[in-house]
C-alpha angles and dihedrals in degrees: 000000000000108000089212089069095060099081093053092046091050092048094057096045115112111237118236111250116236121242127276112303115245112204130187106246106164136014116202123218127178117222133183096221118037096185092052090050091047092051092047098048093041086056089056090059094249116154115250107224101173144000110191127179127188140161102306100351145066130192132185128190125209132181120205114230111281094000122133088203126072134200126229117205114198135190132184141062112311095231136087139322086061114118105256095248094051090046092052093046094049091048090054130076092227151319128270121197130213135177094229117030096191095050091045092050091050092050092051091048090050088056090056097259116149094230124171125244115269110272144172134203121254110185114257090004090068114197115019121189114246134043122291105294091235092038090233118178117267094015106090120077148174130181140205140176132224122227090271092057096254109152124218124195114215114206132187113230121175102148121035123232113249111277094015091107110050099186131086091218122094113218135169122206095218146355088262092059091045091050091051090051090049091052092052090047090049093054093047092045089055088058089046091056091049090054090051093054101273094285118147111259106228090189094056094127090060091047092049091049093049092047096048094046092048093047092050092051096042093245130141110293123231116252 
């Protein structure tokens, strides 16, 4: 083999994409007084995302300015009658988000992690094995523990809830995340072309850009 050929062969090789990104989404902290915590963190200028009360528990969620990660503060006894989701979240040390729950679970398992099967929550049935039947964002989960017994909840997020992203800029953490967004846009754009009579959309780059930016910010998607 001519050594002079190596640079050009290397240049045209397609790099192998890294695995699914796993991002810290929520840290969970137990507090004795929810109202005191709410007053304190509101005073810091943190955004209040949620204030949920149930039978025997209460949780609030705050996001620091400009932070992609939020904090859940919980109060109450960690036993039933919590709703199963709230119970699982409060037992964990935080939530991690991924764009594809099944791929992420498989990658963790390949690394020797004792990770649960993918599951979703179905009302009084609690945990049900398998992802959300409609594969809706925020509704498919898996969980795993580290050697110290710390539990992590793994959550599939593909479209952000309105208000969750407070910036007008659209950013992707990696080429893997960008590629996943492009695939989802491609599938949806195919349906868009069917609805418009099957004609090729010459402005597809603009449609892709609009779709991906709206999905990232939790806004209404183009159809």
